[in-house]
VEXMI-893417 format. One record per atom (N, C-alpha, C): residue in one letter; x, y, z. Coordinates in steps of 0.2 Angstrom, whole numbers, padded with zeros to 4 digits, always signed. Example, Ala and Ser with C-alpha at 12.3 -4.5 7.8 and 13.67 -1.06 7.14 Angstrom:
VEXMI-893417
a+0066-0028+0039;a+0062-0022+0039;a+0066-0016+0039;s+0064-0011+0035;s+0068-0005+0036;s+0064+0000+0039;
//
This chain:
VEXMI-893417
x+0004-0006+0000;x+0000+0000+0000;x+0005+0006+0000;x+0002+0011-0004;x+0006+0017-0004;x+0007+0021+0002;x+0013+0023+0004;x+0014+0027+0010;x+0009+0033+0011;x+0009+0037+0005;x+0004+0043+0005;x-0003+0041+0007;x-0005+0036+0004;x-0012+0034+0004;x-0013+0032+0012;x-0009+0029+0015;x-0009+0027+0022;x-0010+0033+0026;x-0005+0038+0025;x-0005+0044+0029;x-0011+0048+0028;x-0014+0048+0022;x-0020+0052+0020;x-0026+0048+0024;x-0026+0042+0024;x-0032+0038+0027;x-0031+0039+0035;x-0026+0039+0038;x-0025+0041+0045;x-0027+0048+0046;x-0025+0053+0042;x-0027+0060+0043;x-0034+0061+0042;x-0037+0058+0037;x-0044+0059+0037;x-0048+0055+0042;x-0046+0050+0044;x-0049+0046+0050;x-0049+0050+0056;x-0043+0053+0057;x-0042+0058+0063;x-0047+0064+0063;x-0048+0066+0057;x-0052+0072+0055;x-0059+0070+0057;x-0062+0064+0055;x-0069+0062+0057;x-0070+0062+0064;x-0065+0058+0067;x-0066+0057+0075;x-0065+0063+0079;x-0060+0067+0077;x-0059+0073+0080;x-0065+0078+0080;x-0068+0078+0075;x-0074+0082+0074;x-0080+0079+0078;x-0081+0073+0077;x-0087+0069+0080;x-0087+0070+0088;x-0081+0071+0091;x-0081+0071+0098;x-0085+0077+0101;x-0085+0082+0097;x-0089+0088+0099;x-0096+0088+0098;x-0099+0084+0094;x-0106+0084+0092;x-0110+0082+0098;x-0109+0077+0102;x-0113+0076+0108;x-0114+0082+0112;x-0109+0085+0114;x-0110+0091+0118;x-0114+0097+0115;x-0113+0098+0109;x-0117+0103+0105;x-0124+0101+0105;x-0126+0095+0104;x-0133+0092+0103;x-0136+0093+0110;x-0132+0091+0115;x-0135+0091+0122;x-0137+0098+0125;x-0132+0102+0123;x-0134+0109+0125;x-0140+0112+0121;x-0140+0110+0115;x-0145+0113+0111;x-0152+0110+0113;x-0152+0104+0114;x-0158+0101+0117;x-0161+0103+0123;x-0156+0103+0128;x-0158+0105+0135;x-0158+0113+0136;x-0155+0116+0132;x-0154+0124+0133;x-0151+0125+0140;x-0146+0120+0142;x-0142+0121+0148;x-0135+0120+0147;x-0131+0125+0149;x-0124+0124+0148;x-0120+0126+0155;x-0124+0125+0160;x-0121+0126+0167;x-0114+0123+0168;x-0114+0116+0166;x-0108+0112+0168;x-0102+0113+0163;x-0103+0117+0158;x-0098+0117+0152;x-0093+0122+0154;x-0087+0121+0154;x-0082+0125+0155;x-0080+0130+0150;x-0082+0137+0151;x-0081+0142+0146;x-0073+0143+0145;x-0069+0142+0150;x-0062+0143+0149;x-0059+0137+0144;x-0061+0131+0146;x-0059+0125+0142;x-0061+0126+0134;x-0067+0128+0133;x-0069+0128+0126;x-0066+0134+0123;x-0065+0140+0127;x-0061+0145+0124;x-0054+0143+0122;x-0051+0139+0126;x-0044+0137+0124;x-0044+0132+0118;x-0049+0128+0118;x-0050+0123+0112;x-0051+0128+0106;x-0055+0133+0106;x-0057+0137+0100;x-0050+0140+0098;x-0047+0143+0103;x-0041+0147+0101;x-0035+0142+0098;x-0035+0136+0101;x-0030+0131+0099;x-0032+0129+0092;x-0038+0128+0090;x-0040+0125+0084;x-0039+0131+0078;x-0040+0137+0080;x-0038+0143+0076;x-0031+0142+0074;x-0026+0141+0079;x-0019+0141+0078;x-0018+0135+0074;x-0021+0129+0075;x-0020+0123+0071;x-0022+0124+0064;x-0027+0127+0063;x-0030+0129+0056;x-0025+0133+0052;x-0022+0138+0056;x-0017+0142+0053;x-0011+0138+0051;x-0009+0134+0055;x-0003+0129+0054;x-0004+0125+0048;x-0010+0122+0048;x-0012+0118+0042;x-0012+0121+0036;x-0014+0128+0036;x-0014+0132+0029;x-0007+0133+0027;x-0003+0135+0032;x+0004+0136+0031;x+0008+0130+0028;x+0006+0124+0030;x+0010+0118+0028;x+0006+0114+0022;x+0000+0117+0021;x-0005+0114+0016;x-0007+0107+0017;x-0009+0106+0024;x-0011+0100+0026;x-0019+0100+0027;x-0022+0097+0022;x-0029+0097+0021;x-0033+0094+0027;x-0031+0088+0030;x-0034+0085+0036;x-0034+0090+0042;x-0028+0093+0043;x-0027+0098+0049;x-0032+0104+0048;x-0032+0106+0042;x-0036+0112+0040;x-0044+0110+0041;x-0046+0105+0039;x-0053+0103+0039;x-0055+0102+0047;x-0051+0097+0050;x-0054+0096+0057;x-0053+0102+0061;x-0048+0106+0061;x-0048+0111+0066;x-0053+0117+0064;x-0055+0118+0058;x-0060+0123+0056;x-0066+0120+0059;x-0068+0114+0058;x-0074+0111+0061;x-0074+0112+0068;x-0069+0110+0071;x-0068+0111+0079;x-0069+0118+0081;x-0066+0123+0077;x-0067+0130+0079;x-0074+0132+0079;x-0078+0129+0073;x-0085+0131+0073;x-0089+0128+0078;x-0088+0121+0080;x-0092+0118+0085;x-0090+0121+0092;x-0084+0122+0093;x-0082+0125+0100;x-0085+0132+0100;x-0085+0136+0095;x-0088+0143+0095;x-0096+0142+0097;x-0099+0137+0094;x-0106+0136+0095;x-0107+0135+0102;x-0103+0130+0105;x-0103+0129+0112;x-0102+0135+0117;x-0097+0139+0115;x-0096+0145+0119;x-0102+0150+0118;x-0105+0151+0112;x-0111+0155+0111;x-0117+0152+0116;x-0118+0146+0115;x-0123+0143+0119;x-0122+0143+0127;x-0116+0143+0129;x-0114+0143+0136;x-0116+0150+0138;x-0114+0155+0134;x-0115+0162+0136;x-0123+0164+0136;x-0126+0161+0131;x-0134+0162+0130;x-0138+0158+0136;x-0136+0152+0137;x-0140+0148+0142;x-0137+0147+0149;x-0133+0152+0151;x-0130+0151+0158;x-0134+0148+0162;
//
């Protein structure tokens, strides 16, 4: 098997899993309209980290890094917005 194909498969698999991990939290907050137990600091750091990772991915032209961290930035931003809205 081609080394690049293996690397791409691992990268895109990590992209899917890295993104899916945030969905249950977003869905839970959306359904319950409660975000009391969500850490604003943690999700703010996740958001900022994902922005930095996206920037890094753009600089090195790494599509999986760009995709996963863009989606994580969006999902963590949604969690932050809902945290502030549904205190």
